[in-house]
C-alpha positions as CSV (number, residue, x, y, z in Angstrom):
1,M,-106.5,140.0,-28.8
2,R,-105.0,143.3,-29.9
3,S,-101.8,142.8,-31.9
4,K,-98.7,144.5,-30.6
5,Q,-97.8,147.6,-32.5
6,L,-94.5,149.3,-33.1
7,K,-93.6,151.8,-30.4
8,P,-90.5,153.7,-31.6
9,S,-88.0,155.1,-29.2
10,S,-87.3,158.8,-29.0
11,S,-83.9,158.4,-30.6
12,E,-85.5,156.5,-33.6
13,V,-88.1,159.1,-34.1
14,A,-85.8,162.1,-33.8
15,A,-83.4,160.7,-36.5
16,T,-85.3,162.6,-39.2
17,A,-86.9,166.0,-39.3
18,P,-90.7,166.0,-38.6
19,A,-92.9,166.0,-41.7
20,P,-94.9,169.1,-42.3
21,C,-98.2,168.6,-40.3
22,A,-101.6,170.3,-40.3
23,A,-104.0,170.1,-37.4
24,L,-107.6,169.3,-38.4
25,V,-109.9,170.1,-35.5
26,L,-113.4,168.6,-35.9
27,A,-115.9,171.0,-34.4
28,A,-119.1,170.7,-36.5
29,G,-121.2,169.2,-33.7
30,R,-122.9,171.3,-31.0
31,G,-122.8,168.5,-28.4
32,R,-126.4,167.4,-27.7
33,R,-125.6,165.7,-24.4
34,F,-124.1,169.0,-23.1
35,G,-127.5,170.7,-23.2
36,S,-126.3,173.8,-25.2
37,D,-123.6,174.6,-27.7
38,K,-120.6,173.3,-25.8
39,R,-118.2,174.9,-28.3
40,V,-118.9,178.3,-26.7
41,A,-119.0,177.1,-23.1
42,P,-116.7,179.1,-20.9
43,M,-113.7,177.5,-19.2
44,A,-112.2,178.6,-15.9
45,D,-109.8,181.0,-17.6
46,G,-112.5,182.7,-19.6
47,Q,-111.8,181.1,-22.9
48,T,-114.5,179.2,-24.6
49,L,-114.0,175.4,-25.1
50,L,-113.3,175.5,-28.8
51,A,-111.1,178.6,-28.6
52,A,-109.0,177.0,-25.9
53,T,-108.5,173.8,-27.9
54,L,-107.5,175.8,-31.0
55,A,-105.0,177.9,-29.0
56,R,-103.4,174.8,-27.7
57,V,-102.8,173.2,-31.1
58,Q,-101.8,176.5,-32.8
59,A,-98.5,176.4,-30.9
60,Q,-97.5,173.0,-32.3
61,F,-98.7,172.7,-35.9
62,D,-97.7,174.3,-39.2
63,Q,-101.3,174.9,-40.2
64,V,-104.5,174.7,-38.2
65,W,-107.9,174.0,-39.8
66,V,-111.2,173.8,-38.0
67,V,-114.2,172.0,-39.5
68,I,-117.6,173.5,-38.6
69,A,-121.1,173.1,-40.0
70,G,-122.2,175.0,-43.0
71,H,-124.5,177.4,-41.0
72,D,-122.0,178.1,-38.2
73,D,-120.7,181.6,-37.5
74,A,-116.9,181.1,-37.1
75,Q,-116.5,184.5,-35.4
76,A,-119.2,183.8,-32.9
77,L,-117.5,180.4,-32.1
78,G,-114.3,182.3,-31.3
79,V,-112.2,180.9,-34.2
80,P,-109.0,183.0,-34.5
81,P,-108.3,184.7,-37.9
82,A,-105.1,182.6,-38.4
83,V,-107.1,179.3,-38.3
84,K,-108.5,178.2,-41.6
85,V,-112.2,177.3,-41.7
86,V,-113.7,174.3,-43.5
87,R,-117.5,174.1,-43.8
88,A,-118.9,170.6,-43.8
89,Q,-122.2,170.9,-45.5
90,Q,-123.1,167.3,-44.6
91,A,-122.0,167.6,-41.0
92,E,-125.4,166.5,-39.6
93,S,-124.8,163.0,-41.1
94,G,-121.9,162.3,-38.8
95,M,-118.3,162.7,-38.0
96,G,-117.1,160.8,-41.1
97,A,-118.6,163.5,-43.3
98,S,-116.8,166.3,-41.3
99,L,-113.5,164.4,-41.5
100,A,-113.9,163.8,-45.2
101,A,-114.6,167.5,-45.8
102,G,-111.5,168.5,-43.8
103,I,-109.2,166.1,-45.6
104,A,-110.5,167.3,-49.0
105,A,-109.6,170.9,-48.0
106,L,-106.0,169.8,-47.4
107,A,-105.6,168.7,-51.0
108,D,-103.4,171.7,-51.9
109,S,-101.6,172.0,-48.6
110,P,-97.9,171.5,-48.5
111,C,-98.4,169.3,-45.3
112,E,-97.7,165.6,-45.4
113,V,-99.5,164.7,-42.2
114,A,-103.0,165.6,-40.8
115,A,-103.4,165.5,-37.1
116,V,-107.1,164.9,-36.4
117,L,-108.3,166.3,-33.1
118,L,-111.7,166.9,-31.5
119,G,-112.8,170.5,-30.7
120,D,-113.5,169.7,-27.0
121,M,-110.0,168.5,-25.9
122,P,-108.2,171.6,-24.5
123,W,-106.2,169.6,-21.9
124,L,-103.8,168.1,-24.4
125,A,-100.2,168.8,-23.3
126,E,-98.1,170.6,-25.8
127,G,-95.3,168.2,-25.1
128,T,-97.6,165.3,-26.2
129,L,-98.4,167.1,-29.5
130,A,-94.7,167.7,-30.1
131,R,-93.9,164.0,-29.5
132,L,-96.6,162.8,-31.9
133,R,-95.5,165.2,-34.6
134,E,-91.9,163.8,-34.3
135,A,-93.2,160.3,-34.9
136,A,-95.4,161.2,-37.9
137,T,-94.5,160.5,-41.5
138,A,-96.5,160.5,-44.8
139,Q,-96.6,156.7,-44.7
140,H,-97.7,156.1,-41.0
141,I,-100.7,156.5,-38.7
142,V,-99.6,157.8,-35.2
143,V,-101.8,157.3,-32.2
144,P,-101.2,158.3,-28.5
145,E,-101.8,155.8,-25.7
146,C,-102.0,156.7,-22.0
147,Q,-102.6,154.1,-19.3
148,G,-103.4,151.5,-21.9
149,R,-106.1,153.6,-23.5
150,R,-105.7,155.2,-26.9
151,G,-106.8,158.7,-27.7
152,H,-106.4,161.8,-29.9
153,P,-105.0,163.3,-31.9
154,V,-104.6,160.6,-34.6
155,L,-102.0,161.6,-37.1
156,F,-102.7,160.3,-40.6
157,G,-99.9,160.4,-43.2
158,Q,-100.8,161.7,-46.7
159,A,-100.8,158.1,-48.0
160,F,-104.2,157.6,-46.2
161,W,-105.9,160.8,-47.1
162,P,-107.7,159.4,-50.2
163,E,-109.4,156.8,-48.0
164,L,-110.3,159.5,-45.3
165,A,-111.8,161.7,-48.0
166,Q,-114.3,158.9,-48.9
167,L,-115.7,158.6,-45.4
168,Q,-119.4,159.1,-44.9
169,G,-122.0,159.4,-42.1
170,D,-120.7,158.1,-38.8
171,Q,-117.7,156.4,-40.2
172,G,-114.6,157.8,-38.5
173,G,-110.9,157.6,-39.0
174,R,-110.9,154.3,-37.0
175,V,-112.1,152.5,-40.2
176,V,-108.9,153.6,-42.0
177,L,-106.7,152.9,-39.0
178,L,-107.9,149.3,-38.7
179,A,-107.3,148.7,-42.4
180,H,-103.6,149.4,-42.1
181,P,-102.1,147.7,-39.0
182,P,-98.5,147.7,-40.4
183,A,-98.6,151.5,-40.7
184,L,-99.6,152.1,-37.1
185,R,-97.3,153.7,-34.6
186,V,-98.5,153.8,-31.0
187,I,-96.8,156.4,-28.8
188,E,-97.0,155.9,-25.1
189,V,-97.6,159.2,-23.2
190,E,-98.3,160.3,-19.6
191,D,-101.1,162.6,-20.6
192,P,-104.8,161.9,-19.8
193,G,-105.6,164.9,-22.0
194,V,-105.4,162.5,-25.0
195,W,-108.7,161.0,-24.0
196,R,-110.3,163.7,-21.8
197,D,-113.1,165.5,-23.6
198,V,-116.3,167.3,-22.7
199,D,-119.8,165.7,-22.9
200,T,-121.5,167.4,-20.0
201,P,-121.0,170.7,-18.1
202,A,-119.5,168.8,-15.2
203,D,-116.6,167.8,-17.5
204,L,-115.5,171.4,-17.7
205,L,-114.5,171.3,-14.0
206,G,-110.8,171.2,-13.1
207,R,-108.8,168.1,-12.7
């Protein structure tokens, strides 16, 4: 049985100013199930999938970093100039390697929280991102939950960055999350965008 986690009220969260937060968008994978490089797949508005995701998070975070593979062409992927690029040389080994590379790049950042997102989630509501930011601190891990299902982004306080930087292969941030139940803050949202992503071309169709 899953233990019940702290779900702070809006008044409790708003009592202090949000901690400086960087968005870390993981986009080193091409998406094999998609059949082609889904990062450059066009959406209905003409934007590519990755570009649309980056545009959404740029409006809400102090810094935005995108993790791509060492051989990727950031310009061809539509990465805006204001977005910082991290190259994960071991990206082929799994998401854990990409996440570790991204966290390592934040070492000199003034931010105290890293919001880990996937590069194929352009439907996240800006209001959801703002609520999660408000709940984040350097000592907590913040996770959104919609209709009983948890999703992304997961916001990791700086206290957990050393563990994230040690991840390898297919190990994801869930390993760190499960190791620190008392630090977890689950925020209930009415936003299916927290778990809606793109695995096949059909997923790009409208709601």
